[in-house]
C-alpha positions in Angstrom: 154.0 132.2 93.5 156.7 131.5 96.0 160.3 131.6 94.6 161.0 128.1 95.8 157.9 126.8 94.1 158.8 128.5 90.9 162.1 126.7 91.0 160.2 123.4 90.7 158.6 124.3 87.4 161.2 122.3 85.5 158.9 120.6 82.9 157.1 122.1 79.9 153.7 121.3 78.4 151.9 122.8 75.4 148.4 124.1 75.8 146.0 124.6 72.9 142.8 126.6 73.3 139.6 125.0 72.2 138.2 126.9 69.1 135.1 124.8 68.4 134.0 121.9 66.3 134.6 121.6 62.6 131.9 120.7 60.1 132.8 117.0 60.4 132.4 117.1 64.2 136.2 117.1 65.0 137.4 119.4 67.7 139.5 122.4 66.5 142.3 123.8 68.6 144.5 126.9 68.4 148.3 127.2 68.3 150.2 125.4 71.1 151.5 127.7 73.8 154.5 126.4 75.8 154.0 126.6 79.6 156.5 125.8 82.4 155.1 123.5 85.0 155.8 120.7 87.5 154.5 117.2 86.7 154.1 114.5 89.2 152.8 111.0 88.7 150.5 110.2 91.6 147.4 108.1 91.5 144.5 109.7 93.4 140.8 110.1 93.4 139.5 113.5 92.2 136.1 115.0 91.4 135.7 116.0 87.8 133.9 119.1 86.7 130.6 117.1 86.8 131.2 116.2 90.4 131.8 112.5 89.7 134.8 110.7 91.3 137.4 109.6 88.9 141.0 108.4 89.0 143.8 110.8 88.1 147.3 109.4 87.4 149.1 112.7 86.7 149.0 116.1 88.4 150.4 119.3 86.8 151.2 122.5 88.8 151.2 125.8 86.9 152.0 129.3 88.2 149.1 131.6 88.5 150.4 133.9 85.8 150.9 131.0 83.3 147.5 129.6 84.2 145.8 132.9 83.4 147.7 133.1 80.1 146.1 129.8 78.9 142.7 130.1 80.5 143.1 127.6 83.4 142.0 130.2 85.9 138.4 129.3 84.8 138.0 125.5 85.4 135.0 125.1 83.1 136.7 126.8 80.1 140.1 125.4 81.0 138.9 121.8 80.8 138.1 122.3 77.1 141.8 123.0 76.3 144.2 120.3 75.1 147.5 119.6 76.9 150.4 117.9 75.3 152.9 116.4 77.7 156.6 116.2 77.2 156.3 112.6 76.0 153.8 113.7 73.3 150.7 112.2 74.9 147.4 114.2 75.2 145.4 112.9 78.2 142.0 114.4 79.0 141.8 117.0 81.7 139.8 115.6 84.6 139.9 118.5 87.1 141.3 122.0 87.5 141.8 123.5 91.0 142.9 127.1 91.3 144.6 128.2 94.6 144.7 131.8 95.7 147.0 133.6 98.1 145.8 135.6 101.2 145.4 138.7 99.0 143.0 136.9 96.6 145.6 136.7 93.8 145.8 133.5 91.8 148.9 131.8 93.2 148.9 128.4 91.3 146.7 126.0 89.5 146.6 122.2 89.9 145.5 120.3 86.8 144.6 116.6 87.2 144.9 114.3 84.2 
């Protein structure tokens, strides 16, 4: 990731891996992992993982390295994770878009909430 872009990662979220479903049907998550990111509040139309159009009100940008650490390099698996924002809210993940540099290395990931 470009050094200037890394300088924008001035927020922090917590990401918890999806472990499965408990016997009562409640989702189970792993320990929260703090991740530096950039959060912007922008309302836009996005396509969710099922291909349906939906409205996103927040966009999070993660470095490629951080995204790989928490599994956001795979959109299908990444969408099962739980994000906790700085204000304590846990909105659903609507879309995950990985972006690669010209060498094919994961540069950054955009997560729409």
